[in-house]
C-alpha positions as CSV (number, residue, x, y, z in Angstrom):
1,X,-99.5,1.4,83.9
2,X,-101.6,-0.9,81.8
3,X,-104.4,1.0,79.6
4,X,-107.8,-1.1,79.7
5,X,-109.8,-0.5,76.5
6,X,-111.6,-2.2,74.1
7,X,-108.3,-4.3,72.7
8,X,-107.0,-4.7,76.2
9,X,-109.0,-6.7,78.7
10,X,-108.6,-6.3,82.2
11,X,-108.0,-9.8,84.0
12,X,-110.4,-9.8,87.1
13,X,-108.5,-9.2,90.1
14,X,-109.8,-6.9,93.2
15,X,-109.2,-3.0,93.0
16,X,-109.3,0.5,94.3
17,X,-110.9,2.9,91.8
18,X,-111.3,6.5,91.4
19,X,-113.7,7.8,88.5
20,X,-113.3,11.1,87.0
21,X,-112.5,12.6,83.5
22,X,-109.1,13.9,84.8
23,X,-108.7,16.6,82.3
24,X,-105.4,17.9,82.4
25,X,-104.5,15.1,85.3
26,X,-103.5,18.6,87.7
27,X,-102.1,18.4,90.7
28,X,-105.6,17.7,92.6
29,X,-105.9,14.5,90.3
30,X,-102.4,13.0,91.4
31,X,-103.6,13.7,94.8
32,X,-106.7,12.0,94.8
33,X,-104.7,8.7,92.9
34,X,-102.1,8.9,95.4
35,X,-104.8,8.0,98.0
36,X,-106.0,5.3,95.8
37,X,-102.6,3.9,95.6
38,X,-102.0,4.1,99.6
39,X,-105.6,2.4,99.9
40,X,-104.7,-0.4,97.1
41,X,-101.4,-1.1,99.0
42,X,-102.6,-1.2,102.4
43,X,-105.6,-3.9,101.2
44,X,-103.4,-5.7,99.1
45,X,-105.4,-4.4,95.6
46,X,-104.2,-3.2,92.4
47,X,-105.1,0.9,91.6
48,X,-106.8,1.9,89.2
49,X,-108.6,4.8,87.3
50,X,-111.7,4.8,85.5
51,X,-111.6,7.6,82.8
52,X,-113.2,8.5,79.3
53,X,-112.2,9.0,75.9
54,X,-114.6,11.5,75.4
55,X,-116.3,13.9,77.8
56,X,-119.3,13.0,78.8
57,X,-121.3,16.5,78.2
58,X,-120.0,15.9,74.4
59,X,-122.1,12.5,74.6
60,X,-125.2,14.2,76.0
61,X,-125.0,17.3,74.0
62,X,-123.9,16.8,70.5
63,X,-122.9,20.6,69.4
64,X,-121.0,20.9,72.6
65,X,-117.2,22.1,72.3
66,X,-115.1,21.1,74.9
67,X,-112.4,23.4,75.8
68,X,-109.7,20.4,76.9
69,X,-106.2,20.7,78.8
70,X,-105.2,17.2,76.9
71,X,-106.0,15.0,74.6
72,X,-106.5,11.4,75.1
73,X,-103.1,10.1,74.4
74,X,-101.7,12.7,76.6
75,X,-104.2,12.3,79.5
76,X,-102.8,8.6,79.8
77,X,-99.8,9.7,79.5
78,X,-99.8,11.8,82.3
79,X,-101.8,9.1,84.3
80,X,-99.2,6.8,83.8
81,X,-96.7,9.1,85.4
82,X,-98.7,8.9,88.6
83,X,-97.9,5.0,89.3
84,X,-101.5,3.9,89.0
85,X,-101.5,0.4,88.0
86,X,-104.4,0.2,85.7
87,X,-106.6,3.2,83.7
88,X,-109.5,1.8,82.6
89,X,-111.3,3.7,79.4
90,X,-114.6,3.3,79.8
91,X,-117.0,4.7,76.7
92,X,-119.4,7.2,77.9
93,X,-122.8,6.3,76.3
94,X,-126.6,7.2,76.6
95,X,-126.8,4.1,78.0
96,X,-124.2,4.7,80.7
97,X,-125.3,8.6,81.5
98,X,-128.6,6.9,82.5
99,X,-127.6,4.7,85.0
100,X,-128.1,5.3,88.6
101,X,-125.3,6.0,91.0
102,X,-126.3,2.7,92.6
103,X,-126.9,0.5,89.6
104,X,-123.5,2.0,88.1
105,X,-121.8,0.9,91.2
106,X,-123.1,-2.7,90.9
107,X,-122.9,-3.0,86.9
108,X,-119.8,-1.5,86.6
109,X,-117.7,-1.3,89.4
110,X,-119.0,-4.8,91.4
111,X,-119.6,-7.1,88.3
112,X,-117.6,-5.9,85.6
113,X,-114.2,-4.3,87.6
114,X,-114.6,-6.5,90.7
115,X,-113.8,-2.7,92.9
116,X,-113.4,-3.5,96.2
117,X,-112.3,0.1,97.0
118,X,-113.9,3.6,95.8
119,X,-112.0,6.7,96.4
120,X,-114.5,9.7,95.6
121,X,-113.0,13.1,95.0
122,X,-114.4,15.5,98.0
123,X,-116.5,17.4,95.4
124,X,-117.4,14.4,93.1
125,X,-120.4,13.2,91.7
126,X,-121.9,10.6,89.6
127,X,-125.0,8.8,88.0
128,X,-127.7,9.7,86.6
129,X,-128.5,13.6,86.7
130,X,-126.2,13.4,90.2
131,X,-128.9,13.1,92.5
132,X,-127.0,11.0,95.2
133,X,-124.4,12.2,97.2
134,X,-121.4,10.7,99.4
135,X,-124.0,9.3,102.2
136,X,-125.7,7.6,99.2
137,X,-122.4,6.2,97.7
138,X,-121.6,4.6,101.2
139,X,-124.9,3.1,101.9
140,X,-125.0,1.5,98.4
141,X,-121.2,0.5,98.8
142,X,-122.2,-1.3,102.4
143,X,-124.7,-3.5,100.2
144,X,-122.0,-4.0,97.8
145,X,-118.9,-5.0,99.4
146,X,-117.3,-1.5,98.5
147,X,-115.6,0.1,100.8
148,X,-116.5,3.6,99.8
149,X,-113.9,6.5,101.2
150,X,-114.0,10.5,100.9
151,X,-110.7,11.5,99.7
152,X,-108.8,14.2,101.4
153,X,-108.4,17.7,99.6
154,X,-105.4,18.7,98.5
155,X,-103.7,20.6,101.6
156,X,-103.1,24.1,101.1
157,X,-104.8,27.5,100.0
158,X,-105.0,26.8,96.5
159,X,-108.1,25.9,94.7
160,X,-107.3,23.3,92.4
161,X,-109.5,22.5,89.2
162,X,-109.4,22.1,85.4
163,X,-111.7,24.7,85.1
164,X,-109.6,27.3,86.6
165,X,-106.6,26.3,85.0
166,X,-108.3,27.1,81.7
167,X,-109.1,30.1,82.7
168,X,-105.7,30.9,83.7
169,X,-104.3,30.0,80.2
170,X,-107.0,31.8,78.7
171,X,-105.8,35.3,80.5
172,X,-102.0,33.9,79.8
173,X,-101.1,33.2,83.4
174,X,-98.7,30.5,82.5
175,X,-96.6,30.1,85.3
176,X,-99.9,30.0,87.7
177,X,-101.3,27.5,85.6
178,X,-97.9,25.3,85.6
179,X,-97.9,25.3,89.5
180,X,-101.6,23.9,89.7
181,X,-101.2,21.4,86.9
182,X,-97.7,20.2,88.4
183,X,-95.9,20.6,85.1
184,X,-95.6,22.9,82.2
185,X,-98.6,23.2,79.8
186,X,-97.4,22.1,76.6
187,X,-99.5,22.0,73.0
188,X,-98.5,19.5,69.9
189,X,-99.0,19.5,66.4
190,X,-97.5,19.2,62.7
191,X,-95.6,21.9,61.3
192,X,-97.0,23.4,58.1
193,X,-96.2,26.1,55.7
194,X,-97.1,29.6,56.5
195,X,-96.7,32.8,55.0
196,X,-93.0,33.0,55.5
197,X,-92.5,36.7,56.6
198,X,-90.7,36.0,59.3
199,X,-87.9,35.0,57.1
200,X,-87.4,37.9,55.4
201,X,-87.1,40.0,58.8
202,X,-84.8,37.5,60.2
203,X,-87.2,35.3,62.3
204,X,-87.9,31.9,60.6
205,X,-90.8,30.1,62.4
206,X,-92.4,27.2,62.2
207,X,-96.3,27.2,61.9
208,X,-97.7,24.7,63.9
209,X,-100.9,23.0,63.4
210,X,-102.8,21.8,66.4
211,X,-103.2,18.2,66.7
212,X,-106.0,18.3,69.4
213,X,-109.3,20.3,67.9
214,X,-110.5,20.9,71.7
215,X,-106.9,21.9,73.0
216,X,-106.9,24.8,75.2
217,X,-104.9,27.8,73.5
218,X,-103.0,30.2,75.6
219,X,-104.3,33.7,75.3
220,X,-102.9,36.0,72.1
221,X,-99.5,37.0,72.6
222,X,-95.4,36.5,73.1
223,X,-94.2,33.4,74.9
224,X,-90.9,32.0,75.7
225,X,-91.0,27.8,75.2
226,X,-88.9,24.8,75.0
227,X,-89.7,23.4,72.0
228,X,-89.1,19.8,71.6
229,X,-88.7,18.3,67.8
230,X,-86.8,14.9,66.7
231,X,-86.1,14.3,70.2
232,X,-84.3,17.3,70.7
233,X,-84.9,20.7,73.1
234,X,-84.7,23.9,71.8
235,X,-85.3,27.4,73.6
236,X,-87.8,29.3,71.3
237,X,-90.0,32.2,71.0
238,X,-93.5,31.3,70.3
239,X,-96.5,33.6,69.0
240,X,-99.8,33.4,69.4
241,X,-102.3,35.5,67.6
242,X,-104.0,37.3,64.3
243,X,-100.6,39.3,62.7
244,X,-102.6,42.6,62.9
245,X,-99.7,44.2,61.7
246,X,-99.5,41.8,58.5
247,X,-103.6,42.2,58.0
248,X,-103.7,38.3,58.4
249,X,-107.5,38.5,59.0
250,X,-109.3,36.6,61.4
251,X,-106.9,33.4,61.0
252,X,-105.3,32.6,64.5
253,X,-101.6,31.0,64.2
254,X,-99.3,29.7,66.3
255,X,-95.7,30.1,65.3
256,X,-92.3,29.3,66.9
257,X,-88.8,30.5,66.3
258,X,-86.2,28.0,67.6
259,X,-82.8,29.5,68.7
260,X,-80.3,27.6,67.2
261,X,-81.9,25.2,65.2
262,X,-80.8,24.9,61.2
263,X,-83.0,22.8,59.0
264,X,-86.4,21.7,57.4
265,X,-89.1,21.5,59.7
266,X,-92.0,20.8,57.5
267,X,-94.4,18.0,58.4
268,X,-92.2,17.1,61.4
269,X,-94.4,16.7,64.8
270,X,-93.4,19.6,67.5
271,X,-94.3,20.1,71.3
272,X,-94.0,23.8,72.7
273,X,-93.3,23.4,76.6
274,X,-94.6,27.1,77.7
275,X,-92.3,28.9,80.3
276,X,-93.6,31.8,80.7
277,X,-95.5,34.8,79.1
278,X,-93.8,37.9,77.4
279,X,-96.1,40.2,76.4
280,X,-99.6,40.5,74.5
281,X,-100.5,40.6,71.3
282,X,-100.3,44.1,69.5
283,X,-100.6,45.8,66.1
284,X,-97.5,48.3,65.2
285,X,-97.0,50.9,62.7
286,X,-95.0,49.1,59.7
287,X,-92.5,45.8,59.5
288,X,-89.7,47.7,60.6
289,X,-91.1,48.4,64.0
290,X,-92.5,44.9,64.5
291,X,-89.3,43.5,63.8
292,X,-87.5,46.0,66.4
293,X,-90.3,44.4,68.5
294,X,-89.4,40.8,67.9
295,X,-85.4,41.6,68.1
296,X,-86.5,43.1,71.8
297,X,-88.9,40.1,72.8
298,X,-86.2,37.4,71.6
299,X,-83.5,39.3,74.3
300,X,-86.6,39.2,77.0
301,X,-86.8,35.5,75.7
302,X,-83.5,34.5,76.3
303,X,-82.9,36.5,79.4
304,X,-86.3,34.8,80.9
305,X,-85.0,31.3,79.9
306,X,-81.5,31.8,81.5
307,X,-83.3,32.4,84.5
308,X,-85.8,30.4,84.5
309,X,-86.0,27.9,87.7
310,X,-88.6,24.6,87.5
311,X,-91.6,25.2,89.7
312,X,-91.0,22.9,93.1
313,X,-93.5,20.2,91.1
């Protein structure tokens, strides 16, 4: 996939295009992009997606704090995995937001990107205030020489959306979120110095400083995970929470215990891949009770990972 941004310009060639923010690049997005690729192949076009580096609502509302399933680098990486030919990174600006759908189609899709086919998600709208709908897009397309196609909805009874996946993660429904995403959810960051309590009770943990500011962090609790560091994958146990037994205040932390790892992780980049939720966060009477619980958690995590079967993504 060729990423088209300020540094890399797109050579003029006719395109089949879909537009969206594509947060998470979930199974619904993938089905849409599959249809773009099908149209492109049939019509002898290159396939492309147009997306934005910053959430449009963040541009329109400066104080808006988006909760995102992936940062821009992760998103473009997942878009590349769909097999689409080009990812066009379009800066969403106030000026762009003021364009009508017709003006956007003419100035951006036709004049700038030589779009010949536009595949519209069945529930997607664009243009100033989203005033127009699919019938209008078809009418404008006929005037401009764009074949405007309404995408088929993803088959099945499941409703797939980024907002639904965020809610699932907020409630710890990791396996359900993975099914809708079509991959296991991940969080990445740098390992920073922590409180070092874990090593005193036999469970040294690496404290993760999450890379993306707006990344969705799943519900507080204990998780079975894979931890990826220095090109190696380890089974692990992840804790997310405020460490109530240790009176840690309001500071939430992400701490992962890597099974079978012996070494220094400080300042290394690490990615945790969520496998399943084990239990919610809770406060224990004392450190000894906490230690006993963590021993039980580890046994549970080992069993979860041992019996883990990859979803049929």
